[in-house]
N, CA, C and O atoms as a CHARMM CRD file, in Angstrom:
* protein
*
  352
    1    1 MET  N    -80.80900 123.56000 -69.38600 PROA 1      0.00000
    2    1 MET  CA   -79.84200 122.49400 -68.49000 PROA 1      0.00000
    3    1 MET  C    -78.94100 122.13900 -69.21400 PROA 1      0.00000
    4    1 MET  O    -79.15600 121.70900 -70.34700 PROA 1      0.00000
    5    2 ALA  N    -77.29700 122.29400 -68.49900 PROA 2      0.00000
    6    2 ALA  CA   -76.37200 122.10700 -69.17100 PROA 2      0.00000
    7    2 ALA  C    -75.97800 120.35200 -69.19000 PROA 2      0.00000
    8    2 ALA  O    -76.20600 119.53300 -68.30000 PROA 2      0.00000
    9    3 GLN  N    -75.37700 120.15300 -70.40600 PROA 3      0.00000
   10    3 GLN  CA   -75.25000 118.90400 -70.95600 PROA 3      0.00000
   11    3 GLN  C    -73.85700 118.49700 -69.99600 PROA 3      0.00000
   12    3 GLN  O    -72.85500 119.20600 -69.89900 PROA 3      0.00000
   13    4 PRO  N    -74.07900 117.13400 -69.30200 PROA 4      0.00000
   14    4 PRO  CA   -72.80300 116.71200 -68.48700 PROA 4      0.00000
   15    4 PRO  C    -71.58900 116.46600 -69.32200 PROA 4      0.00000
   16    4 PRO  O    -70.53600 116.60800 -68.70000 PROA 4      0.00000
   17    5 ASN  N    -71.50600 116.21900 -70.25600 PROA 5      0.00000
   18    5 ASN  CA   -69.90300 115.97900 -71.13100 PROA 5      0.00000
   19    5 ASN  C    -69.71200 117.27400 -71.96900 PROA 5      0.00000
   20    5 ASN  O    -69.03600 117.18300 -72.99400 PROA 5      0.00000
   21    6 ALA  N    -70.26800 118.51000 -71.60900 PROA 6      0.00000
   22    6 ALA  CA   -69.94500 119.52200 -72.36300 PROA 6      0.00000
   23    6 ALA  C    -68.75700 120.23800 -71.89400 PROA 6      0.00000
   24    6 ALA  O    -68.62600 120.47000 -70.69200 PROA 6      0.00000
   25    7 PRO  N    -67.89300 120.59900 -72.74000 PROA 7      0.00000
   26    7 PRO  CA   -66.64900 121.06000 -72.43400 PROA 7      0.00000
   27    7 PRO  C    -66.98800 122.31400 -71.39000 PROA 7      0.00000
   28    7 PRO  O    -68.00000 123.01000 -71.48000 PROA 7      0.00000
   29    8 GLN  N    -66.06100 122.45200 -70.49300 PROA 8      0.00000
   30    8 GLN  CA   -66.09900 123.78400 -69.40900 PROA 8      0.00000
   31    8 GLN  C    -65.13500 124.38600 -69.83700 PROA 8      0.00000
   32    8 GLN  O    -64.10600 123.92100 -70.32700 PROA 8      0.00000
   33    9 PRO  N    -65.59800 126.05300 -69.57500 PROA 9      0.00000
   34    9 PRO  CA   -64.49400 126.99100 -70.08000 PROA 9      0.00000
   35    9 PRO  C    -63.27700 127.08900 -69.03600 PROA 9      0.00000
   36    9 PRO  O    -63.56600 126.91300 -67.85200 PROA 9      0.00000
   37   10 SER  N    -62.22000 127.30000 -69.30400 PROA 10     0.00000
   38   10 SER  CA   -61.13000 127.26700 -68.57400 PROA 10     0.00000
   39   10 SER  C    -61.10000 128.60300 -67.67600 PROA 10     0.00000
   40   10 SER  O    -61.39200 129.69400 -68.16500 PROA 10     0.00000
   41   11 ALA  N    -60.81900 128.48300 -66.66300 PROA 11     0.00000
   42   11 ALA  CA   -60.52000 129.56500 -65.92100 PROA 11     0.00000
   43   11 ALA  C    -59.50900 130.46500 -66.08100 PROA 11     0.00000
   44   11 ALA  O    -58.44900 129.92100 -66.39000 PROA 11     0.00000
   45   12 PRO  N    -59.46000 131.77200 -65.96900 PROA 12     0.00000
   46   12 PRO  CA   -58.30300 132.85600 -66.62700 PROA 12     0.00000
   47   12 PRO  C    -57.26700 132.38700 -65.83800 PROA 12     0.00000
   48   12 PRO  O    -57.49100 131.88400 -64.73700 PROA 12     0.00000
   49   13 HSD  N    -55.93700 132.52600 -66.38800 PROA 13     0.00000
   50   13 HSD  CA   -54.87200 132.11200 -65.74600 PROA 13     0.00000
   51   13 HSD  C    -54.27400 133.74800 -65.03300 PROA 13     0.00000
   52   13 HSD  O    -54.03800 134.75600 -65.69900 PROA 13     0.00000
   53   14 PHE  N    -54.14800 133.61500 -63.64500 PROA 14     0.00000
   54   14 PHE  CA   -53.44100 134.72700 -63.40100 PROA 14     0.00000
   55   14 PHE  C    -52.23700 134.21600 -62.62200 PROA 14     0.00000
   56   14 PHE  O    -52.23400 133.33400 -61.76300 PROA 14     0.00000
   57   15 ALA  N    -50.99400 135.09000 -63.18300 PROA 15     0.00000
   58   15 ALA  CA   -49.54700 134.71600 -62.58900 PROA 15     0.00000
   59   15 ALA  C    -49.43800 134.80800 -61.11100 PROA 15     0.00000
   60   15 ALA  O    -49.82600 135.78700 -60.47300 PROA 15     0.00000
   61   16 SER  N    -48.82300 133.60700 -60.52400 PROA 16     0.00000
   62   16 SER  CA   -48.95400 133.66700 -58.91400 PROA 16     0.00000
   63   16 SER  C    -47.55600 134.53700 -58.60400 PROA 16     0.00000
   64   16 SER  O    -46.51700 134.37800 -59.24300 PROA 16     0.00000
   65   17 PRO  N    -47.70900 135.39400 -57.61000 PROA 17     0.00000
   66   17 PRO  CA   -46.50200 136.07300 -57.19700 PROA 17     0.00000
   67   17 PRO  C    -45.37200 135.23300 -56.60700 PROA 17     0.00000
   68   17 PRO  O    -45.52000 134.14900 -56.04300 PROA 17     0.00000
   69   18 PRO  N    -44.42400 135.76600 -56.77600 PROA 18     0.00000
   70   18 PRO  CA   -42.88400 134.81600 -56.74300 PROA 18     0.00000
   71   18 PRO  C    -43.10300 134.27700 -55.16700 PROA 18     0.00000
   72   18 PRO  O    -43.72100 134.99200 -54.37800 PROA 18     0.00000
   73   19 ARG  N    -42.66400 133.21900 -54.83100 PROA 19     0.00000
   74   19 ARG  CA   -42.74800 132.67500 -53.27900 PROA 19     0.00000
   75   19 ARG  C    -41.29900 132.76600 -52.72700 PROA 19     0.00000
   76   19 ARG  O    -40.27500 132.41300 -53.31100 PROA 19     0.00000
   77   20 SER  N    -41.38100 133.16100 -51.82400 PROA 20     0.00000
   78   20 SER  CA   -39.75900 133.19800 -50.84900 PROA 20     0.00000
   79   20 SER  C    -39.58200 131.92000 -50.57400 PROA 20     0.00000
   80   20 SER  O    -40.52600 131.17500 -50.31100 PROA 20     0.00000
   81   21 PRO  N    -38.36900 131.54900 -50.60800 PROA 21     0.00000
   82   21 PRO  CA   -38.02400 130.12700 -49.97100 PROA 21     0.00000
   83   21 PRO  C    -37.86700 129.96000 -48.42400 PROA 21     0.00000
   84   21 PRO  O    -37.51600 128.91700 -47.87300 PROA 21     0.00000
   85   22 GLU  N    -38.13200 130.96400 -47.89500 PROA 22     0.00000
   86   22 GLU  CA   -38.21800 130.91900 -46.16800 PROA 22     0.00000
   87   22 GLU  C    -39.68600 131.20100 -46.01100 PROA 22     0.00000
   88   22 GLU  O    -40.34200 131.98000 -46.70200 PROA 22     0.00000
   89   23 PRO  N    -40.10800 130.47600 -45.02600 PROA 23     0.00000
   90   23 PRO  CA   -41.13600 130.54400 -44.39000 PROA 23     0.00000
   91   23 PRO  C    -41.35000 131.90200 -43.47200 PROA 23     0.00000
   92   23 PRO  O    -40.47900 132.44600 -42.79400 PROA 23     0.00000
   93   24 GLY  N    -42.75600 132.32200 -43.62100 PROA 24     0.00000
   94   24 GLY  CA   -42.82800 133.80900 -43.13800 PROA 24     0.00000
   95   24 GLY  C    -42.72800 134.99100 -44.01700 PROA 24     0.00000
   96   24 GLY  O    -43.06000 136.12100 -43.66000 PROA 24     0.00000
   97   25 GLY  N    -42.12400 134.60200 -45.50500 PROA 25     0.00000
   98   25 GLY  CA   -41.92300 135.60000 -46.37600 PROA 25     0.00000
   99   25 GLY  C    -40.69200 136.42500 -46.34300 PROA 25     0.00000
  100   25 GLY  O    -39.98500 136.34600 -45.33900 PROA 25     0.00000
  101   26 PRO  N    -40.38600 137.12100 -47.21200 PROA 26     0.00000
  102   26 PRO  CA   -39.18400 137.84400 -47.54400 PROA 26     0.00000
  103   26 PRO  C    -38.96200 138.79600 -46.12000 PROA 26     0.00000
  104   26 PRO  O    -39.80900 139.03900 -45.26000 PROA 26     0.00000
  105   27 ASP  N    -37.79300 139.16400 -46.16400 PROA 27     0.00000
  106   27 ASP  CA   -37.47500 140.12600 -45.02700 PROA 27     0.00000
  107   27 ASP  C    -37.63900 141.57400 -45.51200 PROA 27     0.00000
  108   27 ASP  O    -37.14400 141.89400 -46.59300 PROA 27     0.00000
  109   28 ILE  N    -38.29100 142.44200 -44.78500 PROA 28     0.00000
  110   28 ILE  CA   -38.40300 143.88500 -45.39300 PROA 28     0.00000
  111   28 ILE  C    -37.09300 144.52800 -45.08000 PROA 28     0.00000
  112   28 ILE  O    -36.56100 144.47000 -43.97100 PROA 28     0.00000
  113   29 PRO  N    -36.54300 145.22400 -46.25600 PROA 29     0.00000
  114   29 PRO  CA   -35.42100 146.01000 -45.70200 PROA 29     0.00000
  115   29 PRO  C    -35.88500 147.16700 -44.84400 PROA 29     0.00000
  116   29 PRO  O    -37.03700 147.60100 -44.84800 PROA 29     0.00000
  117   30 ALA  N    -34.74800 147.69200 -44.00500 PROA 30     0.00000
  118   30 ALA  CA   -34.80300 148.80100 -43.27200 PROA 30     0.00000
  119   30 ALA  C    -34.76600 150.14900 -44.49600 PROA 30     0.00000
  120   30 ALA  O    -34.17700 150.17200 -45.57700 PROA 30     0.00000
  121   31 PRO  N    -35.60000 151.16800 -43.86700 PROA 31     0.00000
  122   31 PRO  CA   -35.70700 152.34700 -44.75800 PROA 31     0.00000
  123   31 PRO  C    -34.05300 152.81900 -44.53400 PROA 31     0.00000
  124   31 PRO  O    -33.32400 152.44200 -43.61600 PROA 31     0.00000
  125   32 ALA  N    -33.75700 153.60000 -45.46700 PROA 32     0.00000
  126   32 ALA  CA   -32.36200 154.33900 -45.63200 PROA 32     0.00000
  127   32 ALA  C    -32.73800 155.65500 -44.73900 PROA 32     0.00000
  128   32 ALA  O    -33.77600 156.31600 -44.71000 PROA 32     0.00000
  129   33 GLU  N    -31.71200 155.76700 -44.14100 PROA 33     0.00000
  130   33 GLU  CA   -31.77700 156.97300 -43.07400 PROA 33     0.00000
  131   33 GLU  C    -31.35200 158.14400 -44.07800 PROA 33     0.00000
  132   33 GLU  O    -30.62600 158.14900 -45.07200 PROA 33     0.00000
  133   34 SER  N    -32.17500 159.24400 -43.35200 PROA 34     0.00000
  134   34 SER  CA   -31.88600 160.58400 -44.21000 PROA 34     0.00000
  135   34 SER  C    -30.69800 161.24400 -43.37900 PROA 34     0.00000
  136   34 SER  O    -30.51500 161.15700 -42.16400 PROA 34     0.00000
  137   35 PRO  N    -29.94500 161.91500 -44.31100 PROA 35     0.00000
  138   35 PRO  CA   -28.80700 162.60800 -43.75900 PROA 35     0.00000
  139   35 PRO  C    -29.10600 163.77300 -42.89800 PROA 35     0.00000
  140   35 PRO  O    -28.24300 164.20600 -42.13500 PROA 35     0.00000
  141   36 ASP  N    -30.24300 164.28500 -42.97500 PROA 36     0.00000
  142   36 ASP  CA   -30.92200 165.06600 -42.13200 PROA 36     0.00000
  143   36 ASP  C    -31.43100 164.59500 -40.56100 PROA 36     0.00000
  144   36 ASP  O    -31.36000 165.21100 -39.49800 PROA 36     0.00000
  145   37 SER  N    -31.82600 163.60900 -40.79100 PROA 37     0.00000
  146   37 SER  CA   -32.45800 162.99200 -39.29700 PROA 37     0.00000
  147   37 SER  C    -31.27700 162.70800 -38.52500 PROA 37     0.00000
  148   37 SER  O    -30.14300 162.57500 -38.98600 PROA 37     0.00000
  149   38 PRO  N    -31.64900 162.61800 -37.22500 PROA 38     0.00000
  150   38 PRO  CA   -30.82600 162.61100 -36.08100 PROA 38     0.00000
  151   38 PRO  C    -30.36100 160.85700 -36.07400 PROA 38     0.00000
  152   38 PRO  O    -31.05900 159.91800 -36.45900 PROA 38     0.00000
  153   39 PRO  N    -29.04200 160.80900 -35.53800 PROA 39     0.00000
  154   39 PRO  CA   -28.99100 159.08200 -35.63100 PROA 39     0.00000
  155   39 PRO  C    -29.85900 158.33200 -34.65000 PROA 39     0.00000
  156   39 PRO  O    -30.26300 158.67100 -33.53800 PROA 39     0.00000
  157   40 THR  N    -30.03800 157.24800 -35.33200 PROA 40     0.00000
  158   40 THR  CA   -30.94700 156.15600 -34.22700 PROA 40     0.00000
  159   40 THR  C    -30.33900 155.94100 -33.10100 PROA 40     0.00000
  160   40 THR  O    -29.20100 155.48600 -33.21900 PROA 40     0.00000
  161   41 PRO  N    -30.85800 156.18000 -31.67200 PROA 41     0.00000
  162   41 PRO  CA   -30.32800 155.90900 -30.52500 PROA 41     0.00000
  163   41 PRO  C    -30.17200 154.35300 -30.41900 PROA 41     0.00000
  164   41 PRO  O    -31.17700 153.68300 -30.66000 PROA 41     0.00000
  165   42 VAL  N    -28.86700 153.63700 -30.04200 PROA 42     0.00000
  166   42 VAL  CA   -28.55000 152.41900 -29.73100 PROA 42     0.00000
  167   42 VAL  C    -29.07500 151.92400 -28.28000 PROA 42     0.00000
  168   42 VAL  O    -28.99300 152.80100 -27.42000 PROA 42     0.00000
  169   43 GLU  N    -29.46600 150.99500 -27.95700 PROA 43     0.00000
  170   43 GLU  CA   -29.93700 150.67900 -26.61100 PROA 43     0.00000
  171   43 GLU  C    -28.62100 149.84300 -26.12800 PROA 43     0.00000
  172   43 GLU  O    -27.89300 149.16600 -26.85300 PROA 43     0.00000
  173   44 GLU  N    -28.48600 150.07800 -24.59600 PROA 44     0.00000
  174   44 GLU  CA   -27.51100 149.32600 -24.06900 PROA 44     0.00000
  175   44 GLU  C    -27.94900 148.13500 -23.78100 PROA 44     0.00000
  176   44 GLU  O    -29.02700 147.92600 -23.22500 PROA 44     0.00000
  177   45 PRO  N    -27.10400 147.22200 -24.15700 PROA 45     0.00000
  178   45 PRO  CA   -27.44600 145.76600 -24.06100 PROA 45     0.00000
  179   45 PRO  C    -27.62500 145.29900 -22.61200 PROA 45     0.00000
  180   45 PRO  O    -28.57800 144.60100 -22.26700 PROA 45     0.00000
  181   46 GLY  N    -26.58200 145.75300 -21.71300 PROA 46     0.00000
  182   46 GLY  CA   -26.99800 145.36600 -20.17500 PROA 46     0.00000
  183   46 GLY  C    -27.89200 146.07200 -19.43000 PROA 46     0.00000
  184   46 GLY  O    -28.05000 145.69700 -18.26800 PROA 46     0.00000
  185   47 LEU  N    -28.62200 147.16800 -19.89200 PROA 47     0.00000
  186   47 LEU  CA   -29.62300 147.61300 -19.11500 PROA 47     0.00000
  187   47 LEU  C    -31.00700 146.96900 -19.09600 PROA 47     0.00000
  188   47 LEU  O    -31.53200 146.70600 -20.17800 PROA 47     0.00000
  189   48 PRO  N    -31.72600 146.65800 -17.80000 PROA 48     0.00000
  190   48 PRO  CA   -32.84100 146.19300 -17.82600 PROA 48     0.00000
  191   48 PRO  C    -33.96900 146.79900 -18.42000 PROA 48     0.00000
  192   48 PRO  O    -33.98900 148.02000 -18.26400 PROA 48     0.00000
  193   49 ASP  N    -35.01100 146.27100 -19.12000 PROA 49     0.00000
  194   49 ASP  CA   -36.20500 146.88500 -19.57300 PROA 49     0.00000
  195   49 ASP  C    -37.14900 147.23300 -18.41100 PROA 49     0.00000
  196   49 ASP  O    -37.71200 146.35700 -17.75500 PROA 49     0.00000
  197   50 ASN  N    -37.30300 148.60600 -18.17500 PROA 50     0.00000
  198   50 ASN  CA   -38.18000 149.20200 -17.15700 PROA 50     0.00000
  199   50 ASN  C    -39.76600 148.97100 -17.54700 PROA 50     0.00000
  200   50 ASN  O    -40.59200 149.17300 -16.65600 PROA 50     0.00000
  201   51 GLY  N    -40.21000 148.55900 -18.83200 PROA 51     0.00000
  202   51 GLY  CA   -41.57000 148.54000 -19.04900 PROA 51     0.00000
  203   51 GLY  C    -41.87200 149.79900 -19.50200 PROA 51     0.00000
  204   51 GLY  O    -41.11400 150.75900 -19.36400 PROA 51     0.00000
  205   52 PRO  N    -42.95600 149.83800 -20.04100 PROA 52     0.00000
  206   52 PRO  CA   -43.63800 151.08300 -20.30500 PROA 52     0.00000
  207   52 PRO  C    -43.55300 152.42400 -19.58500 PROA 52     0.00000
  208   52 PRO  O    -43.41100 152.38000 -18.36300 PROA 52     0.00000
  209   53 ASP  N    -43.62400 153.65800 -20.21000 PROA 53     0.00000
  210   53 ASP  CA   -43.44200 154.79900 -19.47400 PROA 53     0.00000
  211   53 ASP  C    -44.82900 155.20600 -18.99800 PROA 53     0.00000
  212   53 ASP  O    -45.71700 155.47200 -19.80800 PROA 53     0.00000
  213   54 ILE  N    -45.04400 155.26300 -17.45500 PROA 54     0.00000
  214   54 ILE  CA   -46.30500 155.34800 -16.84300 PROA 54     0.00000
  215   54 ILE  C    -46.22500 156.56600 -16.04300 PROA 54     0.00000
  216   54 ILE  O    -45.50500 156.62400 -15.04700 PROA 54     0.00000
  217   55 PRO  N    -47.08200 157.73000 -16.52700 PROA 55     0.00000
  218   55 PRO  CA   -47.01600 158.73000 -15.77300 PROA 55     0.00000
  219   55 PRO  C    -47.44100 158.85600 -14.17000 PROA 55     0.00000
  220   55 PRO  O    -48.19300 158.02000 -13.67000 PROA 55     0.00000
  221   56 PRO  N    -46.94000 159.88300 -13.46200 PROA 56     0.00000
  222   56 PRO  CA   -46.94600 159.62500 -11.94800 PROA 56     0.00000
  223   56 PRO  C    -48.42100 159.68200 -11.79600 PROA 56     0.00000
  224   56 PRO  O    -49.02000 160.17700 -12.75100 PROA 56     0.00000
  225   57 PRO  N    -49.09800 159.29100 -10.82800 PROA 57     0.00000
  226   57 PRO  CA   -50.59600 159.57500 -10.42700 PROA 57     0.00000
  227   57 PRO  C    -50.89700 161.13700 -10.04500 PROA 57     0.00000
  228   57 PRO  O    -50.11000 161.85200  -9.42400 PROA 57     0.00000
  229   58 GLY  N    -52.04400 161.49200 -10.47800 PROA 58     0.00000
  230   58 GLY  CA   -52.28100 162.94200 -10.25000 PROA 58     0.00000
  231   58 GLY  C    -52.39000 163.25400  -8.69500 PROA 58     0.00000
  232   58 GLY  O    -52.32800 162.32700  -7.88800 PROA 58     0.00000
  233   59 PRO  N    -52.55100 164.56500  -8.28600 PROA 59     0.00000
  234   59 PRO  CA   -52.41800 164.91200  -6.93500 PROA 59     0.00000
  235   59 PRO  C    -53.56700 164.22400  -6.04100 PROA 59     0.00000
  236   59 PRO  O    -53.33800 164.07500  -4.84100 PROA 59     0.00000
  237   60 ASP  N    -54.62200 163.85800  -6.50400 PROA 60     0.00000
  238   60 ASP  CA   -55.92800 163.25800  -5.85700 PROA 60     0.00000
  239   60 ASP  C    -55.64100 161.83100  -5.72300 PROA 60     0.00000
  240   60 ASP  O    -56.37300 161.20300  -4.95700 PROA 60     0.00000
  241   61 MET  N    -54.61000 161.14500  -6.39200 PROA 61     0.00000
  242   61 MET  CA   -54.58600 159.66300  -6.45500 PROA 61     0.00000
  243   61 MET  C    -53.49700 159.35100  -5.50000 PROA 61     0.00000
  244   61 MET  O    -52.53200 160.10500  -5.37300 PROA 61     0.00000
  245   62 PRO  N    -53.65900 158.05100  -4.70100 PROA 62     0.00000
  246   62 PRO  CA   -52.49100 157.60600  -3.99300 PROA 62     0.00000
  247   62 PRO  C    -51.50300 156.83800  -5.01000 PROA 62     0.00000
  248   62 PRO  O    -51.82900 156.23200  -6.03100 PROA 62     0.00000
  249   63 GLU  N    -50.34700 157.00000  -4.52900 PROA 63     0.00000
  250   63 GLU  CA   -49.37500 156.06600  -5.33300 PROA 63     0.00000
  251   63 GLU  C    -49.20200 154.65500  -5.24500 PROA 63     0.00000
  252   63 GLU  O    -48.65700 154.18900  -4.24400 PROA 63     0.00000
  253   64 ILE  N    -49.55200 153.99700  -6.06400 PROA 64     0.00000
  254   64 ILE  CA   -49.96500 152.47800  -5.70400 PROA 64     0.00000
  255   64 ILE  C    -48.46700 151.72600  -5.92900 PROA 64     0.00000
  256   64 ILE  O    -48.07100 151.73000  -7.09400 PROA 64     0.00000
  257   65 LEU  N    -47.82400 151.24900  -5.18300 PROA 65     0.00000
  258   65 LEU  CA   -46.34900 150.36200  -5.38000 PROA 65     0.00000
  259   65 LEU  C    -46.83500 149.10400  -4.94300 PROA 65     0.00000
  260   65 LEU  O    -47.87500 148.85700  -4.33300 PROA 65     0.00000
  261   66 PRO  N    -45.88500 148.29800  -5.36200 PROA 66     0.00000
  262   66 PRO  CA   -45.98400 146.78500  -4.92100 PROA 66     0.00000
  263   66 PRO  C    -45.63200 146.80500  -3.20200 PROA 66     0.00000
  264   66 PRO  O    -44.66500 147.23100  -2.57000 PROA 66     0.00000
  265   67 GLY  N    -46.93100 146.11800  -2.78600 PROA 67     0.00000
  266   67 GLY  CA   -46.93200 145.91100  -1.39600 PROA 67     0.00000
  267   67 GLY  C    -47.88000 146.92400  -0.70700 PROA 67     0.00000
  268   67 GLY  O    -48.36800 146.60400   0.37700 PROA 67     0.00000
  269   68 ASN  N    -48.16800 148.10000  -1.25100 PROA 68     0.00000
  270   68 ASN  CA   -49.30700 148.93000  -0.79400 PROA 68     0.00000
  271   68 ASN  C    -50.48900 148.99800  -1.70500 PROA 68     0.00000
  272   68 ASN  O    -51.05400 150.05900  -1.97000 PROA 68     0.00000
  273   69 ALA  N    -50.83800 147.86100  -2.16600 PROA 69     0.00000
  274   69 ALA  CA   -52.25100 147.72500  -3.18000 PROA 69     0.00000
  275   69 ALA  C    -53.38800 148.49000  -2.15700 PROA 69     0.00000
  276   69 ALA  O    -53.18900 148.61700  -0.94900 PROA 69     0.00000
  277   70 PRO  N    -54.33000 148.86400  -2.69300 PROA 70     0.00000
  278   70 PRO  CA   -55.46500 149.48200  -1.69600 PROA 70     0.00000
  279   70 PRO  C    -56.23500 148.21700  -1.39300 PROA 70     0.00000
  280   70 PRO  O    -56.32000 147.34400  -2.25600 PROA 70     0.00000
  281   71 GLN  N    -56.76100 148.08700  -0.28800 PROA 71     0.00000
  282   71 GLN  CA   -57.75400 147.13600   0.62100 PROA 71     0.00000
  283   71 GLN  C    -59.07000 147.04700  -0.37100 PROA 71     0.00000
  284   71 GLN  O    -59.46300 148.03700  -0.98800 PROA 71     0.00000
  285   72 GLU  N    -59.50000 146.17900  -0.43100 PROA 72     0.00000
  286   72 GLU  CA   -60.95600 145.67300  -0.75200 PROA 72     0.00000
  287   72 GLU  C    -61.96600 146.36600  -0.26900 PROA 72     0.00000
  288   72 GLU  O    -61.72900 146.85400   0.83600 PROA 72     0.00000
  289   73 LEU  N    -63.08400 146.59900  -0.73600 PROA 73     0.00000
  290   73 LEU  CA   -63.96900 147.71900   0.34900 PROA 73     0.00000
  291   73 LEU  C    -64.52600 146.79800   1.28000 PROA 73     0.00000
  292   73 LEU  O    -64.73000 145.60000   1.08200 PROA 73     0.00000
  293   74 PRO  N    -64.78100 147.53500   2.43500 PROA 74     0.00000
  294   74 PRO  CA   -65.33100 146.45900   3.60200 PROA 74     0.00000
  295   74 PRO  C    -66.79600 146.31400   3.19900 PROA 74     0.00000
  296   74 PRO  O    -67.42600 147.18600   2.60100 PROA 74     0.00000
  297   75 PRO  N    -67.30600 145.06500   3.60400 PROA 75     0.00000
  298   75 PRO  CA   -68.51800 144.58000   3.37900 PROA 75     0.00000
  299   75 PRO  C    -69.56900 145.71300   3.95700 PROA 75     0.00000
  300   75 PRO  O    -70.56500 145.92400   3.26400 PROA 75     0.00000
  301   76 ASP  N    -69.43500 146.34000   4.99200 PROA 76     0.00000
  302   76 ASP  CA   -70.66800 147.21600   5.07300 PROA 76     0.00000
  303   76 ASP  C    -70.74000 148.48200   4.15700 PROA 76     0.00000
  304   76 ASP  O    -71.64700 149.30700   4.26800 PROA 76     0.00000
  305   77 SER  N    -69.55500 148.59900   3.08900 PROA 77     0.00000
  306   77 SER  CA   -69.86000 149.66000   2.14100 PROA 77     0.00000
  307   77 SER  C    -70.49400 149.45100   0.86200 PROA 77     0.00000
  308   77 SER  O    -70.62500 150.27100  -0.04700 PROA 77     0.00000
  309   78 LEU  N    -70.96400 147.95600   0.91800 PROA 78     0.00000
  310   78 LEU  CA   -71.81100 147.43400  -0.23600 PROA 78     0.00000
  311   78 LEU  C    -73.24400 147.71700  -0.22200 PROA 78     0.00000
  312   78 LEU  O    -73.69800 147.86500   0.91300 PROA 78     0.00000
  313   79 PRO  N    -73.95300 147.81400  -1.04000 PROA 79     0.00000
  314   79 PRO  CA   -75.59500 147.95800  -1.01200 PROA 79     0.00000
  315   79 PRO  C    -76.17800 146.55200  -0.25100 PROA 79     0.00000
  316   79 PRO  O    -75.49100 145.53200  -0.19600 PROA 79     0.00000
  317   80 PRO  N    -77.12700 146.61800   0.15200 PROA 80     0.00000
  318   80 PRO  CA   -77.87700 145.38400   0.83700 PROA 80     0.00000
  319   80 PRO  C    -78.19600 144.43400  -0.53800 PROA 80     0.00000
  320   80 PRO  O    -78.25500 144.92500  -1.66500 PROA 80     0.00000
  321   81 PRO  N    -78.35900 143.22200  -0.29800 PROA 81     0.00000
  322   81 PRO  CA   -78.62200 142.05100  -1.43700 PROA 81     0.00000
  323   81 PRO  C    -80.16300 142.56200  -1.66400 PROA 81     0.00000
  324   81 PRO  O    -80.94500 143.11900  -0.89400 PROA 81     0.00000
  325   82 VAL  N    -80.27400 142.18100  -2.92200 PROA 82     0.00000
  326   82 VAL  CA   -81.83400 142.41300  -3.77600 PROA 82     0.00000
  327   82 VAL  C    -82.50900 141.03700  -3.13600 PROA 82     0.00000
  328   82 VAL  O    -81.88600 139.98300  -3.01000 PROA 82     0.00000
  329   83 GLU  N    -83.42900 141.16900  -2.88400 PROA 83     0.00000
  330   83 GLU  CA   -84.31600 140.17500  -2.22500 PROA 83     0.00000
  331   83 GLU  C    -84.90200 139.46500  -3.51800 PROA 83     0.00000
  332   83 GLU  O    -85.14400 140.18000  -4.49000 PROA 83     0.00000
  333   84 ALA  N    -85.11700 138.26200  -3.58000 PROA 84     0.00000
  334   84 ALA  CA   -86.12400 137.60600  -4.70500 PROA 84     0.00000
  335   84 ALA  C    -87.56700 138.03200  -4.66800 PROA 84     0.00000
  336   84 ALA  O    -88.13100 138.28000  -3.60200 PROA 84     0.00000
  337   85 PRO  N    -88.03400 138.09900  -5.59100 PROA 85     0.00000
  338   85 PRO  CA   -89.59000 138.49900  -5.56400 PROA 85     0.00000
  339   85 PRO  C    -90.35900 137.11100  -5.11600 PROA 85     0.00000
  340   85 PRO  O    -89.90300 135.99200  -5.34900 PROA 85     0.00000
  341   86 PRO  N    -91.64600 137.38000  -4.40800 PROA 86     0.00000
  342   86 PRO  CA   -92.18500 136.53500  -3.90700 PROA 86     0.00000
  343   86 PRO  C    -92.76800 135.42100  -4.90400 PROA 86     0.00000
  344   86 PRO  O    -93.06200 135.86700  -6.01300 PROA 86     0.00000
  345   87 GLN  N    -92.95000 134.28800  -4.74000 PROA 87     0.00000
  346   87 GLN  CA   -93.46600 133.17700  -5.68600 PROA 87     0.00000
  347   87 GLN  C    -94.95200 133.31500  -5.37000 PROA 87     0.00000
  348   87 GLN  O    -95.39600 133.58500  -4.25400 PROA 87     0.00000
  349   88 ILE  N    -95.76100 133.07500  -6.60700 PROA 88     0.00000
  350   88 ILE  CA   -97.05200 133.28100  -6.45700 PROA 88     0.00000
  351   88 ILE  C    -97.72700 131.83400  -6.55200 PROA 88     0.00000
  352   88 ILE  O    -98.94700 131.71300  -6.44500 PROA 88     0.00000
């Protein structure tokens, strides 16, 4: 059993990493462009963002646009409800 007044060994001291004065950490510099790579395209600031590039529907799929969403299934196309088992 350890004695309550026994000196405790000190924990090893690890050097703390340098801290950035700004919250969120330091800015990561942009990679240098290679002279062989094509120039980075510049987006036009006035153009609206059209969202992700979604491929058109296949030949068997209807094209769904705003306003022509498919209707819900009619009630007669659903299977009949399951009856509860009889109580004994």
